[in-house]
N, C-alpha and C positions, 0 to 999 in steps of 0.2 A: 154262312150266307154269301152268295155270290151272284153274279149276273148284273146286268145293267139296271140302274135305279131309274124309275120312271116318275113323271110328275104326278101330283095329286089330281083328282078329277076336277075339282072346282077351285077357283081362286077369286080373291077380291083385292082391291087396292088397300095397301097398308096405310096410306097417307104420309109415308116417309119416302122421300126421293131415293135415298141410298138403299132402302129395303125393297122397294117395288111392290109386287104382288105377294100375298101370303095365302095359304090354304083357307078355304071358306070358314072353317070352324076354329081358326086361330084368332087370338086377340093381340093387340098392341098396347102395352102399358109401361110406364116408367118404373125404374127400379124402386123408387120410394113408395110406390103402391104395392109392391110385391115383397120387399125385404126391409129389414132394419139394417143400418150400417153403423159402424163405429170405428174410431181410431184408438190409439193407445198413448203411451208415454214412456219416458225413460227415468228410472230411479236415479237419485243423486249419485253420480259416479265417484264422488268424494267420500261416500259412506260404504266401505268395504262390506259391512254387515248386511247390506242390501242384496249382495250377490252371493250365489250359492254354487255348489257343484251341480252335477246333473240330477241330483236327488231333489232339487228345488222345483219351483214352478217354471215351466218352459217360457222363455221370453224370445219371441220371434222378431227378427230384424229383416231388412231388405236383403241382406247377404244370405239369408237362409232360404230365399225364394229361388227356385230353379226352373220355373215354368212347368212344374210337375207336382206330384204329391209332396206335401210338407209333413214329415214325421220325424225329422232330425233337427237339432238345434245346437248352437255352440254355447249359449249362456242361459243360466237359470237364475231366478230371483227368489227372494224370500217373501213370506206372507207380509212381513212388516214393510218391505219395499213396495208391495202392491198397495197397501193401505196408505202409504205416504207419497203416492205419485198418481199420475193419470192412468196408470195401468189398470185394466179390468180383465176378467176372464172372457175369453172368446171360445165359444163351443166348437168342437170338431165338426167337420163338414161345412165350415165357413169357407168362402173363397176370399183369398187375400190378394190385394193389389198394391204395388209400390207406387205411391203418389209422387214421390220425388226422390232425389238421390243422385242425379246426374245421368249423363249419357251411359247407356248400358244397364242402368238400374231402373229408371222410371218405366213403368208399365209392366215390370216383371210380375208374375202372378203365381198362385199355387193353391191347391186344395188342401186345407188343413185337416189332418187325420188324427190330431190329438187336441185335447183341451189345452189352451195356452194363453199367455198374455202377448201383446204386440207393442211395438214402439210407435211413435207418432208419425212415422213416415209411411205407415201401412193403413189401408182402409180394409176393413173386414165386412163382407156382405154375409150376414148371418142366415142360417137355414130358415126356410119358410115352407109352409104346407102348400103354397101355391105353385112352387116350382122345385123340382128335385135338384139337389146340390150337384148331381152329376151333369144334368142338362145345363145348369148355370155355368159350370166349369167349362164346358165346351163352348157355350155362347160367349163367355169372356175371351176365350182364345180367338174366336171370330171377330169380336168387337174391338179388341185391343188396338189395332191400327187407327181406328176412329178416335179413340181416347188420345192417342199420341198426337194426332192432327189437332185436336182440340187443345191439348196442352201447349203445343208449339205456337198456336195462334193466340193464346190467352194472355201471355205476359213475356217479359224479357227472360226471366228464369223459368223455364217450363216446369209445370207440375200438373198432376191430375188431381183436381180438388175433389173432396167428398161431394160437393154440390154438382160437379160435372158427372160423377158416377151416379148420384141419386136421380138425376134427371135424364139419364140414358133410357131410351125406350127399347124394350125387348119385345120380340114376338113370342107369344105365349101359347103353345099347343096344349091340348088336354093332357092331364097327368099321365094317362095311359100311353099316349104318344111320346111324351118326354122320356118315359122309361125305356121304350123300344129304341128310341133314337140314341139315348145314352149308352145302352148295352151294345148297340151296333158300333158306335164310334169307339167305345172301349176296345172292342175286338180289333177293329180296323187300325186304330192308331197304335195299338201295341204291336201289331204285325209290321206296320210301316216303321215304327221306332226301332224295332229289332233289326230291320234291314239297314236302316241308317247307322245304327251302332256297328253293325258288321263292316260297313264301308269305312267308318271312322277308325275301326281297329285295323283294317287293311292299310289305311293311310299311315297309321302309326308304325306298323310293321315295315312298310316300304321305306319310311324315313329312317328307321333303325337300321335297315339293311344298307341304306346309302351311307349312314354314319360308320357302320362297321367296315364297309368297303373302303372308305376314305382312310380310316385309321389303319387298316391293314396295309393299304398301298403306300402310305407315306412313312410308315415305320418299319415295314418288312419287305416292301417291294412287290412286284407282280410276277416274279419268277419263283414258282413253288419249289424249284430244285436248287435254288441259290444256297451256297454254303453260308453258314451263319457264324457270327462271333459275338462275344459278350461286349455290349456297348459301354459297360462301366457305369451305367445309370440304372438304378434299381427299377424305377417305374417303366423304363424303356425296354429293358431286357436285351434280347439278342437282336442284332441287325445284320444285314448281308455283309460279307467280307469286304466287298469293294466300297463300302460306305464309310463315312467319317462322322464325327460328332462335333458340333460347334455351339457355343453359347450365343444367345440372341445378340448380345452387344457387339459381336464380331461380324454379324451378318448385315447390319443396316445402321442407319442413323435414326435417332428417335428424339422427338420433341413434342410439346403440347401446343395447342392452339391459343388464340388470344381473344376469342369471341365468347359472348354469353348467349344463353337461350333466347333472351328477349330480342336479340338482333335478327332472329329468324324472320323471313319475309316470304309469305306464300307466293308472291309474284316474282320472287327473286329468280335469276337465271341460273344460279349455280347450286350444286348440292351442298348442304350444310350438315356435317356429321356431328351429332350430339351423343348423349350417353345411352341411347336406346337403339333398337333395331330399326326404328322409323327414321328415314332420312328426310330432314327438313330442307328448306330452300333459303337462299340468301342472295343479296344483290352484289356482294363482293366475293373476291377469291384471294387467298394468300398462298395457295399452293397450286402448282401445275406440274404434276408428276405421277408416276406409278406409286401407289401407297397402300398400306394396310393400316386400318384405324381400329382402335378398341377403347372401351370405356375405362377411365382412370379411377372412377369411384362409383358408388351406388350399386343398385341391383344388377347392373349390366356387366360388372367385373367378371371376367372369365366366360362370359356368355355372348357378348355383343362384339362382332367382328365385321369389318367391311373391307372389300377390295375395290379400289377405284384407280383409274388411269385417266388423268385430265385435270381440268381446273375445278377447284373446290375450296371450301373453308371448313374449319372445324373448331369445336368447343375448347375452352381453356382447360377442361378436365378430360379431354380426349387425347390419347397418345397416337401420333402419326409415325409410322415406320416407313422409311424410304431409302433410296440409294442402296439397293440390295447388292450384296457381295457374296459370291460363291453359291447363290441360291436364286432361283427364279421367283419373281414376286408372287405368282399364283401358287407355287409350291409352298412358299413361306406362309401364305394365307391359309391354305388347306391344312398344313401341319399345325399352325397355331390354333386355328379354330377347332380342330379335332382333338388336340392333345393338351392344350394349356389348362383346361378345367381340371384335368387329373392332378395337376400340381396346385393350382390356385384354390380349388374348392374342396380339397380332401385333406384329411389328416391334420398335421400341425399348421397347415397354411390357411385354415378356415378364417383366420383373422383378416385375410386379404379380401374377403367378400365385400366389405364396405369401402376399402381403399386399396388400390393396387400398389403394393410396395415395390419400389424400384429395384432393390437388390434381387428380389425373387424374379422379377420380370427380366432384368438384364442377364441374369445367370440361367435362365430357362434354356435347356439343351435341346437342340434339333439333331435328328439323324439326317445326314445328307448324302444322297446318291450323286454320282457325276451328273453334270447339267443335262447331258443327252438323256440319261435315264429319268431325270426329273420330268423332262418333257413327255417321255413315254408314259409315265405315271399320270401326268395331267391329262393326256389324251384319253387314257382309260377312264379316269374319273369323269371327264366330260361326257364320254360315250355312255357309260353306265348311268350317270346321273340323268342324262337326257331320257333314257328309257324309263327310269323310275319316275321322273317328272311327268312323263306322258301317262303312266299308270295312275299317279296321284291325281292328275287333272281329270282323268276319266272318272275316278272314284268321287271327286268333289262335284263333278257335273251330275253324277248319279244321285248324290245326296241332295243337291239343289232341286232336282226334278222330284224326288220323293217328298221333300219338304213342301214344295209347291202343290203336289198332289194331296198331301195331308191337309194343307190349309184350304184348298179348293173343296175337298170332300166335306170338311167340317162346315164351311160356309154354306154349301149347297143343302146340307141336311138340316142344320139348325135354323135356317131361314125358310125351309119348306119348299125349296126349288125342286127337290126330289123327295120321293117317299121311300121310307124304309119299311119293307113288309113286316107285319107283325109275326 
């Protein structure tokens, strides 16, 4: 089906400001007049017998929602668990909505394609003969932002209550029209989602290409004809003949900060490096130099690296490397960011994931070209990274446009602003 979608022949006022006019033969009714809703519960976590492998009864949580079809789950429960908790069976073709769970979780939704139980953070809108589950699924996608607004304005800790959902007014086309709309949107959203996935895969490939480029450049150089020699380091392999190897402890000074996360200040003037990729702000600074910073413990070990030159502060479990010797700061940063995970996160060093062990860190080996060649390598990395960043930005813009088009299409069709030909 293609071509421009046209309006319906006749419209009437819906009585809802946000909805405006609807087709003449459509109705407006609250969910509670169209559907039954229910929530669930959580079996006692201190009773292992209540939990089963995947041969038990599926138990759906907010983490199982991906704003798409729900047919996979991580946890199953037993019949006894269901009998001794607020859990009850939810039939397939119910639409699930996350009522709470924090930013990034609240408002997530899914179309359940299996019979299952749910926890108390989910609201299930059960199937009804008055509206097809497919049409409801698309209407929920359209209406979700309004629920989010209602949740934000309702209380200090936002949630989408069952009452809010039950009193939501939907526009109700005839069943025959619902089927046509749902089939059309199925086809169109699958097409758009496929294009979005292709762009996401392109971005991933581009980022992998950049990573491979940096790794090759800082460990093997940029001259493909360079004569090579054994580095003496198993994971590093061969390096160009004119290069040397040095342990990190001989290349810089290293120390930790003295600040805690609670000292972050959104209005602060200076960058505040904590143990994540997100850079906070703070009102003070204890360093004014060129530095490389990395997480000393937590999930950021071997993954979070920052390069900065100027005034800043840093967390008590963040390592700052400065006063570089025999190496340019940016070369040090690119090498460490590219190669350290190979040592810190693999093989016998996996124990360092939770805490960066100082001996491993201080004895981490760098391959070092002469300073002039380091700068040439950095120039190449900057040039190629700039090209890749441009392509990534274009792909991200394309994804944003497609997502906006997807939302606008669903909105226009499920509210009757345009007609889908039968």
